[in-house]
N, C-alpha and C positions, 0 to 999 in steps of 0.2 A: 503493499499500500503505501509505504513511503517513496519507494522508488516511483510509482505511478505519479504521486503527487510532485515529485520533482520534474518528471518529463512534462508536466501540465504547467508548472511555475515558471521554469526557466525560459520557455517561449515566450510565454506572457511579459515576463520581466524583460527580455531583450527588445520585444516588440514595443514597449513603453519606452525604454531607452532611446531606441531608434526613433521614435515619434519625437521625443524632446530633443534629440541632436538635430532632427530634419527642421524642427521649429527654431532652434538656435541659430542653424545656419542660415535660415531665411532673415531672421532679423539682422544678423552681420552682414549680409549680402545688401540688405535694404540700407544699411548704416554706411558701408563701404560705398554703396553708389551715391548717397547723399554726399560723403567726405569728397569723394572724387570730383564731384561736380563744384563743390566750393573750393577744393584745391586747385581747380583748372581756372575758376574764375579768379581766384587770387593770383595765380600765376600770370595770367593774361593781363590783370590789372598792373602788376609790378612790371612786365615786360613793357607795355604801352607808356607807363610812366617814366621810365628810365628813357625810353627811345624818344619822347617826346621833352621832358624836363632837362634832360643831360645837355643837348646842345644850347639851351638858354643859360644853363649855368656855366657852361665852358666860354660862351660869348659874353659874359657879364653884361646881360641885359637888364633893363630897369626892373624895379621890383613888381610893378603892375604886369609887366610880360611874364615874370614867372609866377605870377599868381594866376594869370591866364594859361599858362602851359600846366601848372596843377589842376586847374579845373577841366582842362581838356583831356586829363588822363585819369586822375583818381575816381571820378564818378563812375568808370567803367566797370568797377568792382559790383556794382549794384544794377548793372544793365539787364539782368533776367527779372528782378523784382518790380524795375519802373523803367522800362525802357524808353517810353517818351519823355519821361522827366528827365533821364540822364541825356537823352539826344538834345533836349532843350537847355542844357548846361553845356554839354561839350561842344554842340555845334557853334554858339556865339564865341565860345573860348577858341576855337579853332580860326574864327573870322579875324578875331583880335591879333592872333598870332601871325596870320597871313599878311594883315594891314601892318604889322611891325616888321615885316620880313624875317620872322623868327619861326616860320613853320618848319617841322622836321620833314625828312625826306618824303613822307607820306601822312596823310591825316588819321593817323591811326585810331584815335578815339571814335571819330565818327565813321570809320569803315567797320569797326567792331560794332557799334551801335546798328548800322545798315544791315549787317549779317544777322545781328540777334533778332531785329524786327522782321526781315524778310522770314527768317526760320520759326518763330514763335507767336508773331502776332495775326490778328484776324485780319481779312480781306480789306476791310475800311481803314484801319490803321495803317496797313501797307500802302495803300493808295495816298493817304495824307501824307505818310512820310516822303514819299516818292516826290510829291510836288514841293513840300517844304524843303525836304533835302537839296531837290535841283536849284532852288532858288537860293539855297545858303551856299552850295558850291559856286553858283555864278558870281554872287556878292563877294565871296572869299577870293576869287579871280579877278575881279574887275577893280576893287579897292586898291590892290598893291599893283595894279597894271600889269598882270603877268602877261608873257608872251602867249602867241596863238597855240603853240605846240601844248602849253600847260593844260588848256582846256580838255584836249583830247587825253592826255596822261590822267587827268582828274577823272574825267567820265569814265576811262577804262578801269581805273581802279574802283569806283564805286559800283560800275556794273559786274565787276568780278566779284566783289564781296556778296553784291545782292544776288547773284546767281548762286554762289556758294550756299547762302542761307536758303534759297528757293528749291536748292537741291537736297539739302537736309531735310526741309518740311516734305517735300515730295516722298522722300525715303520713309519718314516717319508715317504719312498717310498710308504708302502701300503696306508697312507692316502692320499699321493697325487694321487695314482692310483685309489682310491676310489671317491675321488673328481672328477677326469677327466671322470670317468664312469657315475657319476651322472649329471656331465655337458652334456656328450653326451647324456644320457637319456632324459635330459630336453630338449636338441636340436632336439633329435628323436620326441619326444611328440609334441613339438611345430610344427614341420614338418609336423607330421600326422595331427594335428589340421588343419593346413594351406591347406593340400591336401584336406583334408575332407571338408572344407569351399569352396575350388574352385570347388570340384566336385558338392556340393548342389548347388552354383551359377550356373554351367553350368546347371544342371537339371532344376533348375528354369527358366533360360532362355529359354531352349528347349521347355518345357511345356507351358510356358505363350506366348512365341512368336508363336509356331505353333497353339496351340488352340484358342488363341484369334483371331488371322489371319484367322484362317479358319472359326470361327464363324462370323467374320465381312463381308467376302465375302458372307458366306451363309445367313446372314442377309439382304444384299444388293440386292441378287438375290431373295430371297424369294418374297418380294411384287410385284416383276416384273412378277412372274409366277402365282400368285393368281387368274388373270383373265383369263389367257391364259392356263395354265395348272395346275389346281388345285392339282392333284394328284402329280405331282412333286413339287408343292409349299409345299405340306404337308411332303412330304420325306425332303425337305429342312429344314423345321423348326424342324423335328425330329431330323435331323442330327445337328443342332444347340444344341439340348438337349443333345445328346448323346456326342458330343464333349465336352461340359461343364461339363458333369457327369465324363467322363474319365479325364479331367484335374484335377477337385477336387480330383477324387482318386489318382492321382499321385502327386499331391501337398500334400494332406495328407501324403503320404508315406514318402515324403522328409522332410516335418515337423515333422513327428513321429521320424525320426533319431535324429533331433535338440532336442527333447523332451525325448530321449531315450524310446520312447514308443515301446515295442518290443513285445507287446501282438498280435501276429498273423498278423504282418505287411504285407500288400500286397507286392507282389514280382514286381519289375521293368520289363517293357517289354523287350522282346528278339527278337530274330530273327523271331520266330513263329509269333510276332504280327505284322509284316511288312504288311502281307497280309490285316490284318483289317485297318492299318494305309493308305494304298493306297486306301482302297475301301471308308473309310470315307473322303479321298480327293475328289474321283470322285463324292460324293454328292456336293461339293462345285462347280461343271461346269468344273473341269478341267478332260481331258481326261487322266487318269493315269492307268498303267497297271503293272503288276508283271511277271517277267519271271525268271525261276529258271534253272539253268544246273548244270549237274554234280550230285554226289551222296550227298545228306544232311547228317551231322552228328552231333553229340551233340557237343556244345561248352560251354565253361565256361561262367559263368553269365555276365562277365565283357565284354567279347566279344561280346555277344548278344546285351548288352544294348548298346555298342558303334554302333553297326550296325543298330540298330534301330534308335539312336539319329542322326546318319548322314543321314539316309533316311528321318527321320522327318525334319531335319533343311533343307535339299535340297529342299523338297517339300515345305516347307515353303518360301523360297527364290524364287521358281518357281512361287508360287501363289501369293506373295505380290510384288516381285521386277523385276523378269524377264520378265513380261507380257506375260507369257508361255499360251499354249492351250493344249499341249501335253507333257506328261511325260512318260518316260520309266524307271522303275526300274528292275534291274537285279541282280540276284545273282548266282555267278559262283564258285562252289565247286572244288577244286582241292587237290592235296595230303598236300601241306603245309599250307592251310588255305581257306578263303573264299574272294572272290572280290565282294564288294558291288558298284554299278554303278548306278547313278541317272543321265539321259540325257533328256533334256527339249528342246524345238524349241523357246525359249525366247532369249532376247538380251544379258542376262548375265551379265557380268560386268559393263555395262553402267549404271545400276541402282541397283547393289546388296546392300547389307545391308552397309550404310556409314561407320558406326562405325566399320566394320570388325569383330565384336565380334561372329558372327556366324560362319562364316568360321574359325576364331581363336579357337573358342571352339571345332569346329570338329578336326582340326589338334590336338589340346591338348589332345583330347580324343583318337584318333587313335595312337599318338606317345606314350600315357600312356600304351597302349596295346603292342607295338612292331611293330606297322603297320606303313603304309606310306600314305599318302594322296595326290592327286593332283586334280586340277580343273582348268577350264579355258574355254574360249569360242572357240568352234570349227568352226565357220564359219556358222553353221545352227542352233547353240544353245549354251546352257550351260551346263557342264557335271561336275560332281563330283565323282570321283573314289577313293576308299578307299581299301587298301589291309591289311587284317587282318590276323594274325597266328592263329592257333588252339589253342595255350595256351598263355597267358599273357605273354609279356616280351620276347618272340622268335624273 
C-alpha cells in the first residue's frame, strides 16, 4: 500500500512543481521583455544625447544652444509613452539648432520620433505627424538658408525613418493576424471535436436504447410463446439475435470513427433501412406499418441518417414508454424535402423518456439538418413529425 501511494503521490508532486516552474518562467519572461524594452529606450536616448549634445559641447556654443541640444535628445527616452508631446519638444529644439548652425549630422531626435509614431500610432495621428513634420523640416532648412541638396538629404532621412516604422507596424499587424487565424482554427477544431462527440453520443444513445429496449421486449415475450406458439417464439428469439447483431454492427461503426478505423467502414443506416427497422419492430409484438407517399428521391447521407434515427427513437418510445400497440410510420415526399411521421395509439407524454434525451436528441439532429421537429399527444396517441429538407442546412 505504501508503494502504491508513493507511485500516486510522486507524479502529482512533480506535476505541481512543473506547473509552478512554468508559471514562474512566464512571469520572468514578461519581466525580461519589459526590462529589455526599457533598456533599449535608455540606450537609444543615451546615444541620441551623445550624438546631439557632444558637438555643441565641443564647439563651445552659447548656453541656450546647449539647452536646445538637450531638449532635442533627452525627451526621446519617453517617446513610447507620449510620442506627440516628445515630438513637440524635440522638433522645435532641432529647428533652434538648425538656425544656430549647430545641428548634428542628422536630426536624430526627430527621426526617432518619426519612427516611433509610424510604428505605434493610429492613422489619424500618423497623418497629422506627416503634415506637421514636413512643415518643421522645411522651416529647419529655410531659416539657416541651407543648400538645395540638403532638402533631398533631409527628405531621404525622414522617409527612411518613416518607412522603417511602417514596416515594423505592418509586421506586427501580420503577426497579430496570424495569431488570430491560429486562434480561430483552434476554436473551429475544438468545435468540430465537440460536434463529433455530440454526434457519437446521440448515435450511441439511439443504438443502445432502441436495440436493448427491443431485445428486452422480445425476451419477455418469447417464453410466453414457447408453449402456445412455438413457431412464433422461434421468430421472436431469432429477432433478438438479429437485433443484437445489428446493434453490434452499428456500435462497431461508431467506435471505429473514434479509433480512426477507416478500412471499409460500414455505412450508417438511411431512409432505405426504415422498412427493415419497422419489420424488426413488428417481431417484438408491436403492430407497426410503413406507408410512403410521393415520389422518392435520393437524399444526402446526413438527411437519411436523421430520418432513420427519428423513426428509431419514436419506435423505441412507443415500445418502452407509451404503452402503444399500433404504430404507423409514413414518409411523405414533396418538392422541398420529406416529412417523416410516426404516430402511435399510446398515452405519449404521460410516460415518455423522463430525462428527455430521446426527444432532445431528435430535435438536435433535425435542427442540424435545417429541418423542424414537432411532437405531442393528439388525444388518441402520440405523434412525432420531422420536416427534413432535401439538402442539409436548407
